[in-house]
C-alpha positions, -999 to +999 in steps of 0.1 A: -173-118+006-178-142+035-172-128+070-169-147+102-192-138+131-162-127+151-150-104+124-184-089+120-187-083+158-152-067+160-158-047+129-191-034+142-173-022+174-147-005+153-173+012+131-191+024+161-159+039+175-151+056+143-185+070+134-184+096+162-166+129+162-128+126+155-104+138+181-075+159+168-052+136+187-062+107+164-071+123+131-052+152+115-071+185+112-092+190+080-066+214+065-039+187+066-031+163+038-058+138+044-085+163+034-102+159-001-101+194-012-038+117-002+130-199+057+143-205+091+161-174+104+145-154+076+111-169+077+080-149+086+062-155+118+033-175+103+031-196+135+014-167+152-015-165+128-041-177+153-029-154+180-036-121+161-071-127+150-085-097+169-053-077+171-064-048+149-098-041+164-082-025+194-108-023+221-094+001+246-059+001+229-043+035+226-045+055+194-014+075+185-016+111+174-017+110+136+000+144+131+029+137+109+021+101+100+035+094+065+004+077+053-015+110+049-011+123+014-007+088+000-041+089-016-038+124-031-031+114-067-068+117-076-067+154-067-045+161-097-073+146-119-099+172-105-104+205-123-124+236-114-150+226-140-175+201-127-189+194-162-154+185-174-149+162-144-182+145-151-172+139-187-139+124-174-159+102-149-184+092-176-155+080-198-138+063-168-170+043-162-169+029-197-133+016-190-144+000-158-144-038-161-173-061-151-156-070-119-154-034-109-116-029-113-095-007-135-061-011-152-032+012-145-036+034-176-039+067-157-059+098-163-050+102-200-069+070-209-102+086-198-100+116-221-122+094-245-147+066-238-140+030-244-148+021-280-163-013-271-136-034-286-101-022-274-085-040-245-095-025-212-065-041-194-029-050-203-032-082-184-055-112-189-062-143-168-079-176-174-101-177-205-088-143-215-106-124-187-093-089-183-077-082-150-080-052-127-051-041-105-041-020-075-006-014-090+004+022-096-025+035-076-050+019-101-086+014-089-079+033-057-075+065-076-105+059-098-127+052-068-117+084-051-122+105-082-157+089-088-165+096-051-155+132-055-176+137-086-205+121-069-202+144-039-202+175-061-229+163-086-252+140-065-255+118-097-259+083-084-242+067-114-209+078-100-218+064-066-227+031-083-193+030-101-175+037-068-195+008-052-184-015-080-147-005-075-151-011-037-166-046-044-136-053-066-112-044-037-131-064-012-135-095-034-098-096-044-086-098-008-073-132+001-088-151+030-055-147+048-060-109+046-035-098+019-042-082-015-026-094-047-015-071-075-043-082-098-077-098-098-088-123-110-055-143-109-030-143-137-024-177-152+007-197-143+032-190-116+035-152-114+044-127-088+012-108-096-007-133-075+014-128-044+003-104-017+019-071-028+033-043-006+053-032-037+051+006-042+026+008-014-002-011-032-018-030-003-011-002+022-030+023+000-060+000-002-060-002+036-057+036+039-086+040+015-108+015+035-099+032+068-108+066+054-141+053+042-149+037+076-141+070+092-162+088+065-135+112+055-141+132+024-147+124-004-157+090+011-183+105+035-221+110+035-242+085+018-215+073-006-214+040+013-239+022+035-233+011+071-232-025+059-204-016+034-185+002+061-188-028+084-174-050+055-145-026+051-137-026+088-135-064+088-113-063+057-089-039+075-088-063+105-078-092+082-053-070+064-036-061+096-035-097+107-017-106+074+008-078+080+015-091+116+019-127+104+041-117+074+067-097+094+101-112+086+120-128+115+158-126+115+178-142+143+146-146+164+138-109+161+110-094+140+122-069+114+103-056+084+086-069+052+093-080+017+077-063-013+057-096-019+046-124+004+030-158-002-007-155+005-008-188+024+026-193+041+034-155+045+069-162+033+088-135+014+086-139-024+105-125-054+089-106-083+106-096-115+141-111-122+159-082-105+134-080-076+147-108-054+131-118-021+144-094+005+137-072+035+125-040+018+136-007+031+112+012+009+079-008+011+082-015+048+080+022+056+043+026+046+034-007+062+048+004+095+032+038+092-002+022+086+002+000+117+008+032+136-026+045+125-043+015+141-052+009+178-019+000+195-027-034+208+002-054+222+006-073+189+005-041+168+028-021+190+054-050+192+054-052+154+058-014+150+086-012+176+104-041+160+103-024+126+114+009+140+143-008+157+153-022+123+151+012+106+171+028+134+199+002+133+233+017+123+239-015+104+209-009+082+214+028+077+240+043+054+250+075+073+260+106+054+249+090+022+222+098-004+207+081-034+209+106-062+195+095-096+214+101-127+199+128-149+176+115-176+197+135-201+230+119-191+246+088-207+275+086-182+276+049-173+303+055-147+279+075-126+273+060-092+239+071-077+250+062-042+270+092-030+284+108+001+262+136+015+267+149+050+237+148+072+217+125+049+208+089+057+201+063+030+184+029+033+187+003+005+156-008-012+165-045-008+184-062+021+194-099+025+168-119+043+194-134+067+216-103+072+212-065+071+232-060+039+219-041+010+221-056-025+212-051-062+204-073-091+203-070-129+179-087-153+201-118-150+188-122-114+223-125-099+226-108-065+253-081-064+266-060-035+281-033-057+256-012-077+282-007-104+283-045-110+248-045-126+240-034-161+235+003-168+199-002-179+189-015-145+214+006-126+197+038-138+163+025-146+153+015-111+152+030-076+177+012-055+178+034-024+164+065-007+158+083+026+129+059+032+130+058+070+135+094+077+099+106+079+089+074+097+115+079+124+106+116+128+070+106+133+078+078+157+099+102+178+070+127+179+046+101+194+071+087+219+081+056+201+119+061+207 
């Protein structure tokens, strides 16, 4: 991975700042959830790409208290893979390593795939790229979760084969990052025009990579000790800087005001992009929450603070919020196709998953790709087989209020 001299210098400064003792005002206490034992008016502000090149390094910029930041706990999936039996965990890790592809990545099979080793012939990924190469992914917590589990087993066993596998997974994550700073869903590229090659905030994918790298730079368990070298932590710090720059440049502008982000963005133009037929380009009420929360874990430079405050203004807007409303999924045992999951609920606030790029109106879409403004107008399979709303902004706003970002 090529790094500019400027990025290396900035990253080294960040690394030096992070390697000392952590203040409780910037890092939650060890007993909290980040412990190991979690087009015109709608175009993104790509014109500012040159102005934010050092925005995330911080210098003397303020760090917000992290108590209550929604990013903590986002990496905790790996903990459910850990048992009280180290030998059983080593067997799981041994099997996992056989499923790791040559580029270091994993597919999104989940823990059950690792109950047995790879047989040497089965597909190790559900996706392939040019010349049939198998693709790794960060979708559904993949690769991030495996890296954390391998790191945990290494810390408990001191067996360097687990550290080496974690290094390979890290190299995969660093290599797949675009020069513009974003992470795609898969690496190497899928062939043809596909949303998988866009930068993806979908389901928190890119945010979780950034949270992982930040924890590794800070040497938070299980990413501490001699798991990674100083050189690797410097590379990770530089990758974080570039990732933050991408986020700042991709923030969607509506009527000359910054708002939030789409679930996918073009890696070169920063423009919002669609994914599957029912996932149209939009302002995302769900995905933007974790992006904003991650920015609030960074030094609050002028650029970062402006982006955060703009996103919070959007989340707090009465036009965006559905007051006294909740999104309540239909029971999996129900076949009532007249059920409307958007319901009145006093005291609850709902945000839509997708909003128009040019106005703050929530919408839905079926597999036909036709935008609808009534959830009952899309087919039942998509109406009940997808998450169209939630209380996405509640924790973010509570956290923002607690640190004085009113």
